C-alpha positions in Angstrom: 18.2 -12.2 1.3 20.7 -14.6 2.7 21.4 -18.2 1.4 19.4 -20.9 3.1 19.9 -24.5 4.2 17.1 -25.7 1.9 17.5 -29.4 2.8 18.3 -31.8 5.6 19.7 -35.3 5.6 17.6 -36.1 8.6 14.1 -35.2 7.2 12.0 -37.1 4.7 9.1 -35.1 3.6 5.8 -36.9 4.2 3.3 -37.4 1.4 1.1 -34.3 1.2 -1.2 -35.5 -1.5 -4.1 -36.2 0.9 -3.2 -39.8 1.6 -2.3 -38.9 5.2 -4.1 -36.8 7.7 -2.1 -34.8 10.3 -2.5 -37.4 13.1 -0.9 -39.9 10.6 1.8 -37.4 9.5 3.0 -37.1 13.2 3.5 -40.9 13.3 5.1 -40.9 9.8 7.7 -38.4 10.9 8.6 -40.4 14.0 9.2 -43.4 11.7 10.9 -41.7 8.7 12.6 -38.7 10.3 13.2 -39.7 13.9 16.4 -37.7 14.4 15.2 -34.5 12.8 14.8 -31.6 15.3 11.3 -30.2 15.8 12.1 -27.8 18.7 15.2 -26.2 19.9 15.9 -23.9 22.8 18.9 -22.4 24.5 19.5 -23.2 28.2 22.6 -23.6 30.4 24.9 -22.3 27.8 24.0 -24.6 24.9 21.2 -25.4 22.4 18.9 -28.3 23.3 17.0 -30.1 20.5 13.9 -32.3 20.6 13.6 -34.7 17.6 10.5 -36.2 15.9 11.1 -39.4 17.8 10.9 -37.6 21.1 8.2 -35.2 20.2 5.9 -37.8 18.7 6.3 -39.9 21.9 5.3 -36.8 23.9 2.3 -36.1 21.6 1.1 -39.7 22.3 1.5 -39.1 26.0 -0.6 -36.0 25.8 -3.2 -37.8 23.8 -3.3 -40.7 26.3 -4.1 -38.1 29.0 -7.0 -36.9 26.8 -8.4 -40.4 26.3 -8.2 -41.1 30.1 -10.1 -37.9 30.9 -12.5 -37.4 28.0 -14.7 -40.4 26.9 -15.5 -40.8 23.3 -19.0 -39.8 22.2 -21.0 -40.0 19.0 -19.8 -36.5 18.2 -16.1 -35.5 18.3 -15.4 -34.0 21.7 -13.9 -30.5 21.8 -11.0 -30.2 24.3 -9.9 -26.7 25.3 -6.5 -25.6 26.4 -6.4 -22.6 28.8 -2.9 -22.6 30.1 0.1 -20.4 31.0 2.5 -23.0 29.6 5.7 -22.9 27.7 5.6 -23.2 23.9 6.8 -26.8 23.7 4.3 -28.1 26.3 1.4 -26.0 24.8 1.9 -27.2 21.2 2.5 -30.8 22.4 -0.8 -30.8 24.2 -2.7 -29.3 21.2 -1.1 -31.9 18.9 -1.9 -34.7 21.4 -5.6 -33.8 21.4 -5.6 -33.9 17.6 -3.6 -37.2 17.6 -6.2 -38.7 19.9 -8.9 -38.0 17.3 -10.5 -35.1 19.2 -10.9 -31.4 18.4 -8.3 -29.1 20.0 -9.3 -25.6 21.1 -6.4 -23.4 22.3 -7.8 -20.4 24.2 -6.1 -17.1 25.0 -5.2 -16.6 28.6 -6.0 -12.9 28.1 -9.7 -13.5 27.7 -12.0 -12.5 30.5 -14.0 -15.2 32.3 -17.1 -14.0 30.4 -15.3 -14.3 27.1 -14.0 -17.8 28.0 -17.6 -18.8 29.0 -18.8 -17.5 25.6 -16.2 -19.5 23.7 -16.9 -22.7 25.6 -20.6 -22.4 25.2 -20.5 -21.5 21.5 -18.3 -24.4 20.6 -19.9 -27.0 22.9 -16.6 -27.4 24.7 -17.1 -29.4 28.0 -13.5 -30.4 28.7 -10.7 -28.0 29.5 -7.0 -28.4 30.1 -6.1 -25.7 32.7 -2.7 -24.7 34.1 -2.1 -24.7 37.9 -1.5 -21.0 38.2 -4.1 -19.2 40.4 -5.3 -16.9 37.6 -6.3 -19.7 35.2 -7.7 -21.8 38.1 -9.9 -18.8 39.0 -11.2 -18.5 35.5 -11.9 -22.2 35.3 -13.8 -22.1 38.6 -16.2 -19.5 37.2 -17.2 -21.9 34.3 -20.3 -24.1 34.8 -20.4 -27.7 33.9 -16.8 -28.0 32.6 -14.6 -31.0 33.2 -11.2 -29.5 34.0 -8.0 -31.4 33.4 -4.6 -30.4 34.8 -2.2 -29.4 32.0 0.8 -31.8 32.0 4.2 -30.3 32.6 7.2 -30.5 30.2 8.7 -33.1 32.6 5.5 -35.2 32.4 5.5 -35.3 28.7 9.3 -35.5 27.9 11.1 -36.8 30.9 8.7 -39.1 32.8 6.9 -40.5 29.8 6.2 -44.2 29.9 2.7 -44.2 28.4 1.6 -46.6 25.7 1.3 -45.4 22.1 -2.1 -44.3 20.9 -4.1 -46.5 18.6 -4.1 -45.5 14.9 -6.8 -43.0 13.9 -7.8 -41.6 10.5 -10.4 -38.9 11.1 -12.9 -37.9 8.4 -11.7 -34.9 6.3 -14.7 -32.8 7.4 -14.2 -33.5 11.1 -12.9 -30.6 13.2 -9.2 -30.9 14.0 -8.8 -27.5 15.6 -10.7 -24.4 16.6 -8.9 -21.1 16.6 -10.6 -18.0 18.0 -10.2 -14.6 16.4 -8.6 -11.8 18.3 -11.9 -10.4 19.2 -12.1 -6.8 17.9 -15.6 -6.6 19.3 -16.7 -7.6 22.8 -16.1 -11.4 22.5 -13.8 -13.3 20.2 -15.2 -15.5 17.5 -14.3 -19.3 17.2 -13.1 -20.3 13.7 -13.4 -24.1 13.0 -10.6 -25.8 11.1 -11.5 -29.2 9.5 -8.9 -31.9 8.9 -9.1 -31.0 5.3 -8.4 -27.3 6.0 -5.7 -28.2 8.6 -3.9 -30.5 6.2 -4.2 -27.9 3.5 -1.7 -25.9 5.7 1.0 -28.2 4.4 0.9 -26.5 0.9 1.5 -23.0 2.3 5.3 -23.2 2.5 5.7 -25.3 -0.6 4.1 -22.5 -2.6 6.8 -20.0 -1.6 10.2 -19.4 -3.2 12.2 -20.8 -0.3 12.8 -24.4 0.7 12.6 -24.1 4.5 13.7 -27.6 5.4 16.6 -27.3 7.8 15.8 -23.7 8.6 15.2 -22.5 12.2 12.1 -20.3 12.7 11.7 -18.1 15.8 8.5 -18.7 17.7 9.8 -16.9 20.8 7.3 -14.1 20.3 4.4 -16.1 19.0 1.2 -16.8 21.1 0.7 -20.5 20.8 -3.0 -20.2 21.0 -3.0 -18.0 17.9 -2.8 -19.2 14.4 0.7 -17.8 14.1 1.8 -20.1 17.0 -0.2 -23.2 16.1 0.9 -23.0 12.5 4.6 -23.7 13.4 3.9 -27.3 14.4 2.2 -27.8 11.0 5.2 -26.3 9.2 7.6 -28.5 11.2 5.6 -31.6 10.3 5.2 -30.9 6.6 8.4 -29.1 5.7 11.1 -29.9 8.2 11.4 -26.5 9.7 12.7 -26.4 13.3 10.8 -24.3 15.9 13.0 -22.2 18.2 11.3 -21.3 21.5 12.2 -20.3 25.0 13.3 -22.9 27.5 10.4 -24.9 29.0 10.1 -23.1 32.3 7.2 -22.9 34.7 5.9 -20.2 34.8 6.8 -19.6 31.2 9.1 -16.8 30.1 7.1 -13.7 29.1 8.2 -12.5 25.7 9.5 -8.9 25.5 11.4 -7.4 22.5 14.7 -7.9 24.4 14.0 -11.5 25.5 12.8 -12.5 22.1 15.9 -11.1 20.4 18.1 -12.8 22.9 16.3 -16.1 22.0 16.7 -15.5 18.3 20.4 -14.9 18.6 21.0 -17.8 21.0 19.1 -20.4 19.0 20.6 -19.2 15.7 17.3 -18.6 13.9 17.4 -18.1 10.2 13.7 -17.1 9.8 12.1 -14.6 12.1 8.3 -14.2 12.2 6.9 -11.7 14.7 4.1 -9.2 15.2 5.1 -5.6 14.3 5.5 -4.5 17.9 8.8 -6.3 18.2 10.2 -4.9 15.0 9.2 -1.4 16.0 11.3 -1.9 19.2 14.2 -3.5 17.4 14.5 -0.7 14.9 16.0 1.4 17.7 18.4 -1.4 18.9 21.7 -1.6 16.8 22.5 -5.1 18.1 19.0 -6.3 17.2 19.2 -4.8 13.8 22.6 -6.5 13.2 21.1 -9.9 14.2 18.1 -9.4 11.9 20.4 -8.6 8.9 21.8 -12.2 9.3 18.4 -13.8 8.9 17.1 -15.2 5.6 13.6 -13.7 6.1 12.3 -11.3 8.7 8.5 -11.6 8.3 5.8 -9.6 10.1 2.1 -10.2 10.3 -0.9 -9.7 12.6 -1.0 -5.9 12.1 0.5 -2.9 10.4 4.2 -2.1 10.9 5.1 1.6 11.4 6.6 2.9 8.1 9.4 4.7 9.9 10.4 1.4 11.6 10.2 -0.6 8.4 12.1 1.9 6.4 14.8 2.1 9.0 15.2 -1.7 9.2 15.4 -2.1 5.5 17.8 0.8 5.1 20.1 -1.1 7.4 19.9 -4.4 5.5 17.1 -6.3 7.2 15.3 -8.6 4.8 11.8 -7.5 5.8 8.7 -8.8 4.2 4.9 -8.7 4.8 3.2 -12.1 5.5 -0.4 -11.1 5.4 -3.0 -13.5 6.7 -6.0 -14.0 9.0 -7.5 -16.5 11.3 -10.3 -17.1 8.7 -8.0 -17.6 5.7 -4.6 -18.4 7.3 -1.7 -17.1 5.3 -2.9 -15.4 2.1 0.3 -13.7 1.0 3.0 -15.6 -0.7 5.1 -17.2 2.1 8.9 -17.1 2.1 9.7 -14.9 -0.9 13.2 -15.4 -2.1 13.9 -11.7 -1.9 12.3 -8.5 -0.7 10.0 -7.1 -3.4 11.6 -4.4 -5.6 8.5 -2.3 -4.9 9.4 -2.2 -1.2 8.9 -4.1 2.1 5.3 -3.1 2.5 4.2 -4.9 -0.8 3.3 -8.5 -1.1 2.0 -11.0 -3.8 -1.0 -13.1 -3.1 -0.2 -16.8 -2.7 -0.6 -18.9 -5.8 -3.2 -21.2 -4.2 -5.5 -18.2 -3.4 -8.3 -17.2 -5.7 -9.3 -13.6 -4.8 -11.7 -11.0 -6.1 -11.0 -7.3 -6.0 -13.9 -5.1 -5.0 -13.1 -1.4 -5.8 -13.5 1.2 -3.1 -15.7 3.9 -4.5 -13.9 7.1 -5.1 -10.4 5.6 -4.4 -8.0 4.7 -7.3 -6.2 1.4 -6.9 -7.9 0.6 -3.6 -9.9 -2.5 -3.0 -11.3 -4.7 -0.4 -10.6 -8.4 -1.1 -12.9 -11.4 -1.2 -11.2 -14.8 -1.1 -13.0 -17.6 -2.9 -13.0 -21.4 -2.6 -10.6 -22.7 -5.2 -11.3 -26.2 -6.4 -8.2 -26.2 -8.7 -5.7 -25.9 -5.8 -7.9 -27.4 -3.0 -7.7 -24.2 -1.1 -10.7 -22.9 0.8 -11.2 -20.3 3.6 -12.1 -21.8 7.0 -15.4 -20.0 7.1 -17.6 -18.2 4.5 -19.7 -15.1 4.7 -20.6 -14.4 1.0 -20.8 -16.0 -2.4 -19.3 -14.9 -5.7 -21.1 -16.2 -8.8 -22.4 -19.1 -6.8 -19.0 -19.9 -5.3 -18.6 -19.7 -1.5 -16.2 -17.0 -0.4 -14.9 -15.0 2.6 -15.1 -11.2 2.5 -12.0 -10.1 4.5 -13.2 -6.5 5.0 -9.5 -5.6 4.7 -8.5 -2.8 2.4 -5.5 -3.1 0.0 -3.7 -0.8 -2.4 -2.6 -2.2 -5.7 0.8 -1.1 -6.9 0.5 1.4 -9.7 2.9 -0.3 -12.1 3.0 -3.9 -10.9 -0.6 -5.2 -10.6 0.5 -8.4 -8.9 1.7 -6.5 -5.8 -0.5 -5.2 -3.0 -0.1 -3.6 0.4 -2.4 -3.4 3.4 -4.2 -0.1 3.9 -6.4 -1.0 6.9 -9.7 -2.6 7.6 -12.7 -1.5 5.7 -14.7 -1.3 8.9 -12.0 0.8 10.6 -12.4 3.6 8.1 -14.0 6.7 9.7 -16.7 8.1 7.4 -17.4 11.7 8.4 -20.7 13.5 8.0 -19.2 15.2 4.9 -18.7 11.9 3.2 -14.9 12.2 3.5 -13.0 9.2 5.0 -10.2 9.0 7.5 -7.8 6.1 7.7 -7.0 6.1 11.5 -4.0 3.6 11.3 -1.2 5.9 10.2 -2.4 8.8 12.4 -2.6 6.6 15.4 0.9 5.2 14.6 2.4 8.7 14.6 0.6 9.7 17.8 1.8 6.6 19.7 5.4 7.5 19.0 5.1 10.0 21.9 6.6 8.4 25.0 3.7 9.7 27.0 1.1 7.7 25.0 0.7 4.0 25.2 -2.1 3.6 22.7 -4.5 5.7 20.7 -7.9 5.2 19.0 -9.5 7.7 16.6 -13.2 8.4 16.4 -15.4 10.6 14.3 -17.8 8.4 12.3 -20.7 10.6 11.0 -19.1 13.7 12.5 -17.7 16.8 10.8 -14.3 16.3 12.4 -12.4 13.4 14.1 -11.0 13.1 17.6 -8.7 10.7 19.4 -8.8 8.7 22.6 -5.3 8.4 24.1 -4.2 6.1 26.9 -1.3 7.6 28.8 1.9 5.4 29.1 2.9 4.0 32.5 4.1 6.8 34.7 2.0 9.4 32.9 -1.5 8.3 34.1 -3.8 10.9 35.8 -7.4 11.6 36.4 -8.7 13.3 33.3 -11.5 14.9 35.2 -8.9 17.3 36.7 -9.1 20.1 34.1 -5.6 21.5 34.9 -3.9 18.1 34.5 -5.9 17.4 31.3 -4.9 20.8 29.8 -1.2 20.2 30.7 -1.2 16.7 29.2 -2.8 17.8 26.0 -0.2 20.6 25.8 2.7 18.1 26.4 1.6 15.8 23.5 0.6 18.5 21.1 3.8 18.5 19.1 3.3 14.9 18.3 -0.4 15.4 17.4 0.7 18.3 15.2 3.1 16.0 13.4 0.3 13.6 12.8 -1.9 16.4 11.5 0.9 17.4 9.1 0.9 14.0 7.6 -2.9 13.6 7.5 -5.5 14.9 5.0 -7.1 18.2 5.9 -10.4 16.6 7.0 -8.5 14.2 9.3 -6.8 16.7 11.5 -7.3 16.5 15.2 -8.1 19.6 17.2 -6.7 19.9 20.7 -10.2 20.0 22.2 -11.0 16.6 20.6 -8.3 14.7 22.5 -9.9 12.5 25.2 -7.7 10.9 27.8 -8.6 7.5 29.2 -9.4 7.1 32.9 -7.2 4.8 34.9 -10.4 2.9 36.0 -11.3 2.2 32.4 -8.2 1.1 30.5 -8.1 0.1 26.9 -8.7 -3.6 26.1 -6.5 -5.6 23.7 -6.8 -8.8 21.6 -4.4 -11.7 22.0 -2.3 -10.3 19.3 -1.9 -7.1 21.3 -4.1 -5.1 18.9 -6.8 -2.8 20.2 -10.4 -3.9 20.5 -11.5 -0.8 18.6 -15.3 -1.2 18.6 -15.3 -2.3 22.3 -13.2 0.7 23.3 -15.3 3.2 21.3 -18.4 1.7 23.0 -16.8 2.0 26.4 -16.0 5.6 25.9 -19.2 6.5 23.9 -20.4 8.9 26.6 -17.1 10.8 26.8 -17.0 11.0 23.0 -20.5 12.4 22.9 -19.7 14.8 25.6 -16.7 16.1 23.8 -18.6 16.7 20.6 -21.4 18.4 22.6 -18.9 20.6 24.4 -17.3 21.7 21.1 -20.5 21.9 19.1 -22.4 23.7 21.8 -19.8 26.3 22.7 -20.8 28.8 20.2 -23.0 31.8 19.7 -26.0 31.3 17.4 -28.3 34.2 18.4 -26.3 36.9 16.7 -27.1 37.5 13.0 -24.2 37.0 10.5 -22.9 40.0 8.6 -25.1 40.9 5.6 -21.9 42.1 3.7 -18.5 40.7 4.5 -16.8 44.1 4.7 -14.5 45.1 7.5 -17.0 47.2 9.3 -19.8 44.6 9.4 -17.4 41.9 10.4 -16.0 43.9 13.2 -19.4 44.8 14.5 -20.4 41.1 14.4 -17.3 39.8 16.2 -17.6 42.6 18.8 -21.1 41.3 19.7 -20.0 37.7 19.7 -17.1 38.4 22.1 -19.2 40.5 24.4 -22.0 37.9 24.4 -19.5 35.3 25.7 -17.9 37.4 28.4 -19.6 38.2 31.7 -22.1 40.9 31.6 -20.0 43.5 33.4 -16.9 43.0 31.2 -15.6 46.0 29.4 -13.5 45.5 26.3 -12.3 47.8 23.5 -11.6 46.7 19.9 -7.8 46.8 20.5 -7.6 45.2 23.9 -6.1 41.7 24.3 -8.9 39.2 24.6 -7.1 37.0 27.1 -6.3 39.9 29.4 -10.0 40.8 29.8 -11.2 37.3 30.6 -11.3 35.2 27.5 -10.1 31.6 28.4 -9.5 28.6 26.2 -13.1 27.6 26.4 -14.4 31.0 25.2 -11.7 31.0 22.5 -13.1 27.7 21.2 -16.6 29.2 21.2 -15.4 32.3 19.3 -13.6 30.0 16.8 -16.7 27.8 16.4 -19.0 30.7 16.0 -16.8 32.2 13.2 -16.3 28.9 11.4 -19.9 27.7 11.7 -21.2 31.1 10.4 -18.8 31.1 7.5 -20.0 27.6 6.6 -23.7 28.3 7.0 -23.6 31.5 5.0 -21.3 29.9 2.3 -19.0 32.9 2.7 -16.0 30.7 1.9 -15.7 27.0 0.9 -15.5 24.1 3.2 -11.9 23.5 2.1 -11.0 27.0 3.1 -12.6 26.5 6.5 -10.6 23.4 7.0 -7.5 25.3 6.1 -7.9 27.8 8.8 -5.3 27.6 11.5 -6.7 25.9 14.6 -5.3 28.6 16.9 -6.4 31.7 14.8 -8.1 33.2 17.8 -5.0 33.0 19.8 -2.9 34.4 17.0 -5.3 37.4 16.6 -6.1 38.2 20.2 -8.2 41.4 19.8 -11.5 42.3 18.1 -9.7 44.4 15.5 -7.1 41.7 14.7 -9.7 39.0 14.5 -11.9 41.1 12.3 -9.0 41.7 9.9 -8.2 38.0 9.8 -11.7 37.1 8.9 -12.0 39.9 6.4 -8.7 38.8 4.7 -9.9 35.2 4.7 -13.2 36.0 3.0 -11.6 38.3 0.4 -8.9 35.9 -0.4 -11.3 33.0 -0.9 -13.9 35.1 -2.9 -11.2 36.4 -5.3 -9.7 33.0 -5.9 -9.4 32.5 -9.6 -10.7 35.9 -10.7 -9.0 38.0 -13.4 -6.5 40.5 -12.3 -7.0 43.8 -14.1 -4.5 45.9 -12.2 -1.2 45.8 -14.1 0.7 48.2 -12.0 2.6 47.0 -9.0 0.8 48.2 -5.9 4.0 48.1 -3.9 2.8 45.1 -1.8 4.8 42.5 -3.7 8.0 41.2 -1.9 11.5 42.3 -2.8 13.7 39.2 -3.3 17.5 39.2 -2.8 18.3 36.6 -5.5 22.1 36.7 -5.1 22.3 35.8 -1.4 22.8 32.2 -0.3 19.7 30.5 0.9 19.1 30.2 4.7 17.4 27.4 6.6 13.6 28.0 6.5 13.8 29.8 3.1 12.6 26.8 1.0 9.7 28.7 -0.5 10.4 32.1 -2.1 7.2 33.9 -2.8 8.1 35.8 -6.0 4.7 37.3 -6.5 1.7 37.1 -4.1 -1.0 37.6 -6.7 -4.7 38.2 -5.7 -5.6 35.0 -4.1 -5.3 32.5 -6.9 -3.5 29.3 -6.2 0.2 30.0 -6.9 2.3 28.4 -9.5 5.0 26.6 -7.6 8.1 26.2 -9.8 10.9 23.9 -8.6 14.6 24.8 -8.9 16.9 23.6 -11.6 20.0 21.5 -10.9 21.6 24.5 -9.2 19.0 24.5 -6.5 18.3 28.2 -6.5 15.4 30.6 -7.1 17.9 32.8 -9.0 16.8 31.3 -12.4 13.3 32.8 -11.9 14.5 36.3 -10.9 12.5 37.9 -13.7 9.2 36.4 -12.6 8.2 39.0 -10.0 8.0 41.5 -12.8 6.8 39.3 -15.7 4.1 37.4 -13.9 0.7 39.0 -13.1 -0.5 36.1 -10.9 0.9 34.3 -7.9 4.2 32.4 -8.4 6.4 30.8 -5.8 9.9 29.2 -6.2 11.2 26.2 -4.3 14.9 26.3 -3.7 17.4 24.0 -1.9 18.3 25.3 1.6 20.8 24.0 4.2 17.9 22.2 6.1 16.8 20.3 3.0 17.3 16.5 3.5 19.6 15.6 0.6 19.5 11.9 1.3 17.0 10.7 -1.3 14.4 12.1 -3.7 11.7 10.6 -1.6 12.8 12.4 1.5 13.2 15.7 -0.5 9.6 15.3 -1.8 8.3 14.7 1.7 10.2 17.8 2.9 9.0 20.0 0.1 5.4 18.8 0.6 5.5 19.7 4.2 6.8 23.2 3.4 4.2 23.8 0.7 1.4 22.6 3.0 2.5 25.0 5.6 2.0 27.9 3.2 -0.9 26.5 1.1 -2.9 24.0 3.2 -5.4 23.2 0.4 -5.4 22.8 -3.3 -5.6 23.0 -6.2 -1.8 22.9 -6.6 0.1 24.0 -9.7 3.6 22.7 -10.2 6.4 23.4 -12.7 9.7 21.5 -12.8 12.7 23.3 -14.3 15.6 21.4 -15.8 16.8 18.6 -13.4 13.8 19.0 -11.1 11.5 17.6 -13.9 11.7 14.3 -12.2 11.1 15.9 -8.8 8.0 17.7 -10.1 6.5 14.4 -11.3 7.2 12.8 -7.9 5.6 15.8 -6.2 2.4 15.5 -8.3 2.2 11.8 -7.7 2.6 12.3 -3.9 0.0 15.1 -3.7 -2.5 13.1 -5.7 -1.8 10.0 -3.7 -2.8 11.8 -0.6 -6.0 13.1 -2.1 -5.0 16.6 -3.2 -5.8 18.1 -6.6 -3.0 19.0 -8.9 -4.4 21.2 -11.6 -1.2 22.0 -13.6 2.1 20.2 -14.2 4.7 21.8 -16.4 8.1 20.6 -17.5 10.5 23.4 -18.3 13.1 22.2 -20.9 13.7 18.7 -19.5 11.7 15.5 -19.2 12.5 12.7 -16.8 13.2 10.2 -19.5 16.4 12.1 -20.5 18.0 10.7 -17.4 17.4 7.1 -18.6 19.9 7.8 -21.4 22.6 8.8 -19.0 22.5 5.5 -17.0 26.0 3.9 -17.3 26.4 0.3 -18.4 25.9 -2.4 -15.8 29.6 -3.4 -15.9 30.6 0.2 -15.1 32.7 0.0 -11.8 31.1 3.1 -10.2 27.8 3.7 -11.9 26.6 6.5 -9.5 29.8 8.5 -9.8 29.7 8.1 -13.6 26.1 9.2 -13.7 26.8 12.3 -11.6 29.7 13.3 -13.8 27.6 12.9 -17.0 24.7 15.0 -15.6 27.1 17.8 -14.4 28.6 17.8 -17.9 25.2 18.2 -19.4 24.4 21.0 -17.0 27.6 22.9 -18.0 26.9 22.2 -21.7 23.4 23.7 -21.4 25.1 26.8 -19.9 27.5 27.0 -22.8 24.7 26.6 -25.4 22.8 29.5 -23.8 24.3 32.7 -24.9 22.8 34.6 -21.9 24.8 32.6 -19.4 28.0 31.6 -21.3 30.3 33.8 -19.3 29.5 32.0 -16.1 30.7 28.6 -17.2 34.4 29.0 -16.2 33.4 30.0 -12.7 31.1 27.1 -12.4 33.7 24.6 -13.6 36.2 26.1 -11.1 33.6 25.7 -8.3 32.9 22.1 -9.3 36.6 21.3 -9.3 37.1 23.1 -6.0 39.6 25.5 -7.4 37.7 28.8 -7.3 34.3 30.3 -8.1 32.2 32.7 -6.1 30.4 31.5 -2.9 27.2 31.4 -4.9 28.8 29.3 -7.6 30.3 27.0 -5.1 26.9 26.5 -3.5 25.4 25.9 -6.9 27.8 23.2 -7.9 27.7 21.5 -4.5 24.0 21.4 -4.8 24.2 20.2 -8.4 26.5 17.3 -7.3 24.2 16.3 -4.4 21.0 16.6 -6.5 22.5 14.6 -9.4 23.5 11.9 -6.9 19.9 11.7 -5.6 18.6 11.5 -9.2 21.2 8.8 -9.9 20.1 6.7 -6.9 16.5 7.0 -8.1 17.3 6.1 -11.8 19.6 3.2 -10.9 16.7 1.4 -9.2 15.7 -1.8 -11.0 12.1 -0.6 -11.4 12.9 2.8 -12.9 11.2 2.0 -16.2 8.1 0.9 -14.3 8.1 4.3 -12.5 8.5 6.1 -15.8 5.5 4.2 -17.1 3.5 5.4 -14.0 4.0 9.1 -15.1 1.1 8.8 -17.6 -1.2 8.0 -14.6 -0.8 11.5 -13.2 -4.2 13.2 -13.3 -2.9 16.7 -13.8 -2.6 18.0 -17.4 1.1 17.9 -18.4 2.7 20.6 -20.6 6.3 20.3 -21.8 8.1 23.5 -22.8 11.1 22.8 -25.1 13.8 25.4 -25.7 15.0 25.5 -29.3 18.6 25.7 -28.2 18.3 23.9 -24.9 17.8 20.3 -23.8 16.9 19.1 -27.3 20.7 19.6 -28.2 21.5 16.8 -25.7 22.4 13.6 -27.6 19.1 11.7 -27.6 17.4 9.1 -29.8 16.1 10.8 -32.9 12.5 10.1 -32.0 12.9 11.9 -28.7 14.8 15.1 -29.8 11.7 17.1 -30.7 9.8 16.6 -27.4 12.5 15.2 -25.1 10.7 11.8 -25.0 7.4 13.2 -23.6 5.1 11.7 -26.1 6.5 8.2 -25.5 5.9 8.2 -21.8 2.9 10.6 -21.5 1.1 10.5 -24.8 -1.4 13.2 -23.8 1.2 15.7 -22.8 1.1 19.1 -24.7 4.5 20.1 -26.1 5.3 23.8 -26.7 8.5 24.8 -28.7 10.0 28.0 -27.4 12.8 30.1 -29.0 16.0 30.5 -26.9 18.4 28.7 -24.7 18.0 26.6 -21.6 18.0 29.7 -19.3 16.8 32.6 -21.3 13.7 30.8 -22.7 12.2 31.0 -19.1 11.5 34.7 -19.8 9.9 34.2 -23.2 6.2 35.2 -23.5 5.2 31.7 -24.6 6.4 30.4 -21.2 5.3 33.2 -19.0 1.8 33.4 -20.6 1.5 29.6 -20.8 2.3 29.0 -17.2 -0.5 31.5 -16.2 -3.0 30.2 -18.7 -6.5 30.1 -17.0 -5.5 32.5 -14.2 -4.8 35.7 -16.1 
């Protein structure tokens, strides 16, 4: 984070102890901070500033207009503002209503006439400021019994102002100062009342952060002034001396786009940026925007989830990104203005000190909660509205879901809304947000909404981007569009849990006559959209569910002959009566189209499920296009037979010791090629494979004896030219994708050899985090804590380089200590120094250098010991195999020499001592048998 102004000679902070209400604070600032800027904008080649003296005078002018048009009554009148006005004018009018002693109600211009009518009626609002543009005038004309008032222009308030000051007012603390309506995720938005007590409480928000914002310039170019994010800025300016940067006061107002907002940020020299995620996602692809953001003190986002790819990209380039979580009902609940980005990452935040919250665990989810925010008498904080009580204390249930950091319980990140979660008929849950985010990266898609509540599988509604719209009732156009976006949907499927995958048939495209509707924050009105498309969704499920054959009995025995006879009858039942087809003919040549293929697929999967021939997980793991990949009765029969046999034999004892000739032949001495990440050393008989990760050399060569020694499935993971050697996290994501391609469902069995011990732990954590089961985790003669002892001193000039050199030396020492590999040391040293060695040795040492660098980057993080502490939270049982003449010879603290530090970090880990050196111990019967324990 950059250094900040932190003070100003022109601003005297008003008393915020409750002695002044906000109408009084406006007047206080005019008297004590008359020359301090409230607004600034760039126009005609220079920055213009409006001070508290000028702004307070304009607030009084706006208030005078209110008093002239709205008579006082026994109850405080509510005055609405429905206006396409520039930010300065809009906020000045809102402040003027409050200064007059009335209740201000800013209303989104995006609301429909019916929504506006609902808001006016539900709040008793009979008086409405309306802008002169035809759209707002038309909306106003449709409202019954409303006193409309023309919105004053900027010139009226700031250039032609000769009105008298308003009389002093001191409203009651429980009187309404402001009404802010929610975004309206259902049909109509909900009004949220802010009392003067609640409104004045806003003054503590910034003071509870780490940063003194006085003198800072905060960008409000992209903020909607009728939203809490916009209205809050005038509060911050009044209480803390921040200056609000906005667009020039033009009529009609400038429409914010990512490009225009960034131009405004740069031109007005903003030090604090606060925008909705949409802008950041656009700026992530703009080098000039990224450079500008790196100069800010804070780049905060709120109002919705920021795509992880955009956030990661911005942070990697030096943008001080932070999450500022809040809601209309609670205002800002996260700690505002942190002094630096959390060590845990940009997605994580700490709750504000004035908030008292209760964590309600989500059943079946570790470290996931929905949060209830209580009234807090100690700090004076209270939500604006209440919908529950906790031990007799009023509270607001946010219905938002949060994940607590595994090692720092103070830190949280947003997961999504509790009521957005899709609960399937199986009881499994889909979080639609990350899937929708991935899908909308496709240029052809403007927006996406998933569905599938109480259904076996989900689907997605997609709204085509401008230029890609079409009539989805045209079957050919619909088929072509689905095909054009399928790569993007497939990417989303790769990142999603098995039960959340989207089939091509479950993509519904919106009709141009029925577009998606959005809230004022630009977020989708999810319930309203799903309701609008309920018939199409029902039709899609009916089409998919009903296209199957149910009148043909399932096989009594799942042998190849009965399966083939069954599939033959299914196919012939679906084809026209006169169709002739042999077992070997191509299905698609004789009349099977995509619809019939779906029916065949559905018939097979539903029959497998109903007869319990294979597990539900195995059904989900079936390729979506298995009919297309096996386009004949014979091929399809063989596919089904293999699937059933594989599933039924999963975990059974293998009694056949002799190699049946079906195992692969591996060329261990050749250099790895792209796409050869996973080397299947032995196929086994259907049991989940042991997946063993390469050592520091990155090769499967170290496990060359396993095809012969193992009797169960074993795969090796090796470094290939297409592996992303940029960070351990990226390598983990790459390996996970490759493993999932070969083994879609668990349980998963991992072993990390040598340097990849840290990688294996990361893999286990990632798989478990995503809901997969890891049933085995083995460390082969190394434990991650060994790397802690290799971290150079803080004053070392090049810590990463020193770390890599130390790790490479250890690698060579382990080779020297192992009598079976001693002869290769000279070649490896030559390869490392660039003076010789075989091609394989040069590849080995280049990989070792890169991998050591990634481990160094990971271990030099300030939170490395916290991560080490999180290893004990892995659910999989951990076994550590220690070679007598291997890693235990590395200089270590005495208490760690026997088990390499395993018992300190993972107390429940089982430790097995094995004779031999760092390489040859891999072939020892204790290791070979131990790794197969429970599967032999």
